LUMVOFI-314744 format. One line per 10 residues: their letters; for each residue x, z, y of C-alpha. Coordinates in nm, 4 decimals, padded with zeros to 6 digits. Each point is the difference from the previous one (the first is absolute). Layout:
A) X:Z:Y ~ ...
***
This chain:
MATIEDVARN) -03.2348:-02.6491:-00.8520 ~ -00.2012:00.2323:-00.2205 ~ -00.1777:00.2974:00.1583 ~ -00.1117:00.3337:-00.1364 ~ -00.3549:-00.1397:-00.0082 ~ 00.1203:-00.2813:-00.2290 ~ 00.1572:00.2530:-00.2367 ~ -00.3171:00.2111:-00.0072 ~ -00.2122:-00.3054:-00.0730 ~ 00.2342:-00.1217:-00.2745
AGVSISTVSY) 00.0176:00.3452:-00.1658 ~ -00.3713:00.0671:00.0388 ~ 00.0517:00.3271:00.1902 ~ -00.0459:00.1319:00.3532 ~ 00.2599:-00.0355:00.2731 ~ 00.0519:00.3774:00.0013 ~ 00.0744:-00.0081:-00.3732 ~ 00.2670:-00.2643:00.0585 ~ 00.1504:00.2203:00.2706 ~ 00.0029:00.3033:-00.2291
ALSGKRSISE) 00.1540:-00.1959:-00.2861 ~ 00.2804:-00.1379:00.2158 ~ 00.0751:00.3147:00.1993 ~ -00.0500:00.2596:-00.2744 ~ -00.1853:00.2171:00.2522 ~ -00.2827:00.0715:-00.2464 ~ -00.0244:00.0099:-00.3751 ~ -00.1772:-00.2925:-00.1627 ~ -00.0207:-00.1069:-00.3641 ~ 00.2963:-00.1804:-00.1491
TTKRRVLDAA) -00.2278:-00.2902:-00.0972 ~ -00.1203:-00.0503:00.3564 ~ 00.3465:00.0435:00.1428 ~ 00.1387:-00.2607:-00.2401 ~ -00.2773:-00.2436:00.0955 ~ 00.0825:00.0413:00.3686 ~ 00.3747:-00.0399:-00.0541 ~ -00.0530:-00.3114:-00.2119 ~ -00.2244:-00.1510:00.2671 ~ 00.2518:00.0776:00.2746
AELGYAPRAS) 00.2816:-00.1562:-00.2026 ~ -00.2078:-00.3090:-00.0788 ~ -00.0878:-00.0532:00.3667 ~ 00.3468:00.0910:00.1299 ~ -00.1415:00.2793:00.2128 ~ 00.2205:00.2710:00.1508 ~ -00.1272:00.2615:00.2462 ~ 00.1407:-00.0288:00.3487 ~ 00.2929:00.2307:00.0648 ~ -00.1691:00.1395:00.3108
AKALAANRSD) -00.3086:00.0906:-00.1984 ~ 00.2082:00.1713:-00.2664 ~ 00.1883:00.1957:00.2623 ~ -00.3238:00.1054:00.1682 ~ -00.1476:00.1124:-00.3314 ~ 00.3108:00.2029:-00.0748 ~ 00.0224:00.1275:00.3603 ~ 00.3557:-00.1360:00.0096 ~ 00.1885:-00.2656:00.1908 ~ 00.2859:-00.0412:-00.2526
IIAVTAPLHP) 00.2375:00.0170:00.2963 ~ 00.2869:00.2411:00.0587 ~ 00.1015:00.0622:00.3608 ~ 00.3728:00.0283:00.0690 ~ 00.0899:00.1836:00.3196 ~ 00.3498:-00.1105:00.0985 ~ 00.0479:00.0308:00.3777 ~ 00.2672:-00.2028:00.1750 ~ 00.2548:00.1798:00.2182 ~ 00.2834:-00.1322:00.2177
DTDPTAHMAF) 00.2479:00.1117:-00.2657 ~ -00.2012:-00.1251:-00.2990 ~ 00.2197:-00.1705:-00.2581 ~ -00.2001:-00.3180:-00.0749 ~ 00.1743:-00.0395:-00.3347 ~ -00.1125:00.3384:-00.1275 ~ -00.3402:-00.0246:00.1687 ~ -00.0911:-00.3308:-00.1639 ~ 00.1553:00.0935:-00.3349 ~ -00.2315:00.3004:-00.0302
AMEVTISARG) -00.3083:-00.1817:00.1293 ~ 00.0625:-00.2829:-00.2457 ~ 00.0574:00.2306:-00.2968 ~ -00.3188:00.1963:00.0747 ~ -00.1898:-00.3300:00.0141 ~ 00.1457:-00.1181:-00.3324 ~ -00.0795:00.3342:-00.1638 ~ -00.3527:-00.0003:00.1432 ~ -00.0700:-00.3503:-00.1314 ~ 00.1055:00.1202:-00.3418
RDFDTLLLVQ) -00.2857:00.2510:00.0229 ~ -00.2491:-00.2590:00.1378 ~ 00.0172:00.1221:00.3595 ~ 00.0827:-00.1893:00.3179 ~ 00.1845:00.1602:00.2923 ~ -00.0727:00.0407:00.3694 ~ 00.3158:00.0539:00.2074 ~ -00.0349:00.2287:00.3040 ~ 00.3045:-00.0329:00.2252 ~ -00.1132:00.1236:00.3411
DDALAGMKRS) 00.2087:00.2621:00.1801 ~ -00.2891:00.2491:-00.0155 ~ 00.0056:00.0358:-00.3775 ~ -00.2449:00.2918:00.0138 ~ -00.2682:-00.2101:00.1691 ~ 00.0324:-00.2792:-00.2551 ~ -00.0243:00.2413:-00.2906 ~ -00.3056:00.1710:00.1531 ~ -00.1754:-00.3322:00.0552 ~ 00.0717:-00.1214:-00.3524
AASALADGTI) -00.1319:00.3192:-00.1572 ~ -00.3069:00.0325:00.2234 ~ -00.1128:-00.3623:-00.0376 ~ 00.0623:-00.0236:-00.3760 ~ 00.2231:-00.3028:00.0618 ~ 00.2137:00.1227:-00.2873 ~ -00.0464:00.2181:-00.3065 ~ 00.3226:00.1920:00.0617 ~ 00.3147:00.0008:00.2087 ~ 00.3730:-00.0188:-00.0657
VLDVAAHDAR) 00.2049:00.1620:00.2788 ~ 00.3447:-00.1452:00.0759 ~ 00.2674:00.0950:00.2541 ~ -00.0742:00.3689:-00.0364 ~ 00.1257:00.2449:00.2625 ~ 00.1006:00.3602:-00.0633 ~ -00.2915:00.1189:00.2145 ~ -00.2450:-00.2840:-00.0580 ~ -00.3471:00.0170:00.1571 ~ -00.1280:-00.2154:-00.2862
AELARTIDHP) 00.0709:00.2886:-00.2386 ~ -00.2467:00.2265:00.1782 ~ -00.2551:-00.2826:00.0127 ~ 00.0381:-00.0597:-00.3743 ~ -00.0904:00.3646:-00.0635 ~ -00.3237:-00.0240:00.1978 ~ -00.1557:-00.3351:-00.0972 ~ -00.1929:-00.0892:-00.3134 ~ 00.2219:-00.2980:-00.0729 ~ 00.2792:-00.0296:-00.2612
VVFIGVPDDT) 00.3477:-00.0088:00.1550 ~ 00.3469:-00.0203:-00.1536 ~ 00.3199:00.0316:00.2035 ~ 00.3145:-00.1944:-00.0856 ~ 00.2243:00.2527:00.1661 ~ 00.0016:00.3783:00.0249 ~ -00.1007:00.1829:00.3198 ~ 00.1241:00.3532:00.0487 ~ -00.3395:00.1490:-00.0894 ~ -00.1323:-00.1562:-00.3213
EGLACVDLDF) -00.2812:00.2455:-00.0714 ~ -00.3064:-00.1861:-00.1272 ~ 00.1726:-00.3392:00.0090 ~ 00.0955:-00.2554:-00.2643 ~ 00.3515:-00.1230:00.0799 ~ 00.2381:-00.2358:-00.1795 ~ 00.3580:-00.0642:00.1036 ~ 00.3505:-00.0669:-00.1180 ~ 00.1960:00.3146:-00.0799 ~ 00.2334:-00.0358:00.2991
EFAIRTSIDE) 00.1549:00.3406:-00.0553 ~ 00.1027:-00.1067:-00.3502 ~ 00.1408:-00.3257:00.1423 ~ 00.2174:00.1891:00.2492 ~ 00.1256:00.2538:-00.2538 ~ 00.0810:-00.2751:-00.2487 ~ 00.1900:-00.1978:00.2658 ~ 00.2082:00.3003:00.0995 ~ 00.0643:00.0953:-00.3637 ~ 00.1223:-00.3522:-00.0746
LVANGHRHIA) 00.2428:00.0068:00.2913 ~ 00.1227:00.3509:-00.0804 ~ 00.0536:-00.0981:-00.3646 ~ 00.2341:-00.2719:00.1294 ~ 00.2073:00.2459:00.2005 ~ -00.1636:-00.0434:00.3407 ~ -00.0235:00.3134:00.2108 ~ -00.0401:-00.1453:00.3487 ~ -00.3438:-00.1595:-00.0167 ~ -00.2277:-00.1138:00.2843
LIGHHPSTLE) -00.3588:-00.1190:00.0346 ~ -00.1099:-00.2908:00.2196 ~ -00.3597:00.0802:00.0858 ~ -00.2730:-00.1702:00.1994 ~ -00.0177:-00.0665:00.3706 ~ -00.0877:00.3149:00.2005 ~ -00.3380:-00.1465:00.1032 ~ -00.1049:-00.0131:-00.3664 ~ 00.0859:00.3678:-00.0381 ~ -00.1731:00.0898:00.3260
REANYPLRIE) -00.3327:-00.1356:-00.1257 ~ 00.0522:00.2100:-00.3146 ~ -00.0010:-00.2783:-00.2586 ~ -00.0126:00.2155:-00.3099 ~ 00.2658:-00.1352:-00.2327 ~ 00.2923:-00.0385:00.2456 ~ -00.0502:00.3648:00.0910 ~ -00.0114:00.1024:-00.3655 ~ 00.3157:-00.1980:-00.0732 ~ 00.1966:00.1609:00.2825
REFKRYMTEL) -00.1211:00.3492:-00.0899 ~ 00.0979:-00.0417:-00.3635 ~ 00.3360:-00.1571:00.0853 ~ 00.0927:00.2946:00.2220 ~ -00.1373:00.2565:-00.2452 ~ 00.1680:-00.1392:-00.3110 ~ 00.3342:-00.0726:00.1658 ~ 00.0054:00.3594:00.1276 ~ -00.0938:00.1297:-00.3466 ~ 00.3021:-00.1849:-00.1406
GLTPVVAHPT) 00.2274:00.1467:00.2644 ~ 00.0436:-00.3343:00.1763 ~ -00.0415:-00.0851:00.3680 ~ -00.3139:-00.2081:00.0670 ~ 00.0722:-00.2754:00.2530 ~ -00.2986:-00.2034:00.1225 ~ 00.0158:-00.3022:00.2333 ~ -00.2810:-00.2080:00.1499 ~ 00.0218:-00.3629:00.1162 ~ -00.0683:-00.0695:00.3661
TDHDATSAVS) -00.2265:-00.2927:-00.0975 ~ -00.1672:-00.1189:-00.3187 ~ 00.2725:-00.2640:-00.0412 ~ 00.3196:00.1729:00.1085 ~ 00.2144:00.1511:-00.2748 ~ 00.3108:00.0174:00.2203 ~ -00.1213:00.2975:00.2031 ~ -00.0853:00.1960:-00.3164 ~ 00.3402:-00.0718:-00.1578 ~ 00.1778:00.1036:00.3215
EIFRQQPGTT) -00.1980:00.3246:00.0108 ~ 00.0800:00.0798:-00.3645 ~ 00.3754:-00.0322:00.0505 ~ -00.0148:00.1842:00.3309 ~ -00.1586:00.2979:-00.1782 ~ 00.1953:-00.0333:-00.3263 ~ 00.3076:-00.2276:00.0096 ~ 00.0633:00.0290:-00.3744 ~ -00.3394:-00.1248:-00.1166 ~ 00.0226:-00.1876:-00.3317
GIVVSTANQV) -00.3656:-00.0002:-00.1081 ~ -00.3115:-00.1150:00.1853 ~ -00.3634:00.0403:-00.0983 ~ -00.2092:-00.2487:00.1953 ~ -00.3736:00.0413:00.0580 ~ -00.0862:-00.1932:00.3117 ~ -00.1506:-00.3269:00.1253 ~ 00.0811:-00.2934:-00.2269 ~ 00.1910:-00.1931:00.2644 ~ 00.2258:00.2972:00.0740
AMNLTAALNA) 00.0853:00.0215:-00.3700 ~ 00.0620:-00.3740:-00.0212 ~ 00.2462:00.0282:00.2913 ~ 00.1805:00.3039:-00.1411 ~ 00.2717:-00.1847:-00.1929 ~ 00.0980:-00.2005:00.3082 ~ 00.0083:00.3160:00.2116 ~ 00.2309:00.1677:-00.2520 ~ 00.2199:-00.3108:-00.0168 ~ 00.0371:00.0167:00.3782
EGLSVPADVS) 00.1505:00.3465:-00.0509 ~ 00.2435:-00.1422:-00.2562 ~ -00.1961:00.1441:-00.2931 ~ -00.1410:-00.1747:-00.3054 ~ -00.2719:00.0889:-00.2539 ~ 00.0677:00.1567:-00.2466 ~ 00.3810:00.0181:00.0252 ~ -00.0078:00.2192:00.3096 ~ -00.3639:00.1086:00.0306 ~ -00.2606:00.0293:-00.2759
VIAAGMTPAM) -00.3603:-00.0720:00.1028 ~ -00.3384:00.0812:-00.1556 ~ -00.3360:-00.1048:00.1480 ~ -00.2599:00.2713:-00.0647 ~ -00.3728:-00.0495:00.0457 ~ 00.0120:-00.3379:00.1707 ~ -00.2578:-00.2742:-00.0520 ~ 00.1181:-00.3309:-00.1513 ~ -00.0287:-00.3036:00.2248 ~ -00.3069:-00.2234:-00.0419
SRTPLPFDAL) 00.2360:-00.2710:-00.1249 ~ 00.0809:00.2378:-00.2874 ~ 00.3671:-00.0355:00.0921 ~ 00.1317:00.3516:-00.0577 ~ 00.2299:00.1873:00.2319 ~ 00.3619:-00.0530:-00.1119 ~ 00.0454:00.3683:-00.0883 ~ -00.0642:00.2369:-00.2851 ~ -00.3555:00.1116:00.0640 ~ -00.2933:00.2214:-00.0847
PLDPALTCPV) -00.2553:-00.2253:00.1694 ~ -00.3383:00.0826:00.1449 ~ -00.1700:-00.2654:-00.2112 ~ -00.3700:-00.0424:00.0896 ~ -00.0587:-00.1204:-00.3570 ~ 00.0731:00.3561:-00.1173 ~ -00.2332:00.1883:00.2341 ~ -00.2816:-00.2340:00.1083 ~ -00.1535:-00.0610:-00.3465 ~ -00.0082:00.3770:-00.0603
AVDILVDLIQ) -00.1738:00.0591:00.3341 ~ -00.2534:-00.2785:-00.0565 ~ -00.0820:00.1278:-00.3505 ~ -00.0628:00.3490:00.1369 ~ -00.2177:-00.1373:00.2795 ~ -00.2080:-00.2143:-00.2361 ~ -00.0514:00.3040:-00.2244 ~ -00.1236:00.1929:00.3032 ~ -00.2327:-00.2857:00.0969 ~ -00.1400:-00.0166:-00.3522
GVAPAQEVTL) -00.0532:00.3733:-00.0167 ~ 00.2859:00.0697:-00.2401 ~ 00.1423:00.2482:00.2477 ~ 00.3537:00.1218:-00.0710 ~ 00.1285:00.3222:00.1494 ~ 00.1036:-00.0433:00.3616 ~ 00.3761:00.0195:-00.0345 ~ 00.3360:-00.1522:00.0866 ~ 00.1421:-00.2513:-00.2480 ~ 00.3712:-00.0752:00.0463
VPPVYQSRGT) 00.1328:-00.3085:-00.1780 ~ 00.3705:00.0131:-00.0927 ~ 00.2159:-00.2888:00.1277 ~ 00.2220:-00.2024:-00.2320 ~ 00.3764:-00.0167:00.0676 ~ 00.1284:-00.3562:00.0346 ~ 00.3778:-00.0449:-00.0221 ~ 00.1585:-00.2867:00.1945 ~ 00.3619:00.1143:-00.0026 ~ 00.0150:00.1617:00.3451
VAPASAPTPA) 00.1008:00.3461:-00.1238 ~ 00.3621:00.0518:-00.0993 ~ 00.2249:00.3041:-00.0445 ~ 00.1169:00.1439:00.3298 ~ 00.3484:-00.1330:00.0694 ~ 00.1242:00.3336:00.1304 ~ -00.2455:00.2812:-00.0792 ~ 00.0171:00.2804:00.2519 ~ -00.1114:00.3603:-00.0487 ~ -00.3373:00.1067:00.1362
***
């Protein structure tokens, strides 16, 4: 295997000149540079990746902080981690996945040790300690998610508020006035996962703005749709429209839970899934949907992070990506519209 010494000898220059010609760190004449490049090509020499990274003071690695919690949806968790990895490889970066419970410690260690050139933050909480850390360290950070305080942060996320308003508008346009939301398990809300809170806030706000009664139900487990359906009809017996934004397994069990009540989709109840992540199998939920597709948000976040790493610093701001409505025939006109 050819070495840098072999290239220098073949080109008739010093080792330092070969280094300058290959790294571009110093200006040398085009004639000399061409001689070095020709010699390297002839000998099949390529500088070691570690040496290039050292010269550039970069690791070409992006850290991904994605802590695991008891209520973590593995489908969504892995979908986002995978999409960040795919997007990073498209920009010639590898990824380092940090999944420990103490996400703050992992992020601190990665930044302090220069293990990675920048960090993508997943599973963002409304009051996220990683947000304050990102403001104080000299290390590029981009959040996929929106904490309550975004000052000085670069954040990318789906426009969940738009997804909720669009879902409600679609149901109202089809004559539905008794509409409910199936949200996440209470433990997910208690740890202040940012987007379930934003979804519930916007559902209640927009329903009230339209003069409708906002009914919200939560499953007792991350698999049980029956409890949520029972709670909806206890609060609002005439419900004909459901917006679902919950754990994937709850949504997958929703049709069976409605059937157990003698109701079918969409003849009796219209259903829209808003802001839910597709399954890793790519099998979509069997409902009209405005999905939380990692392929929409992760490439945007990675591009912003790479720009920060390379010194092309964009303004620190929130970027909301609009979801795309997917119709699967689960919204139908209300069979007996009732006044609000």
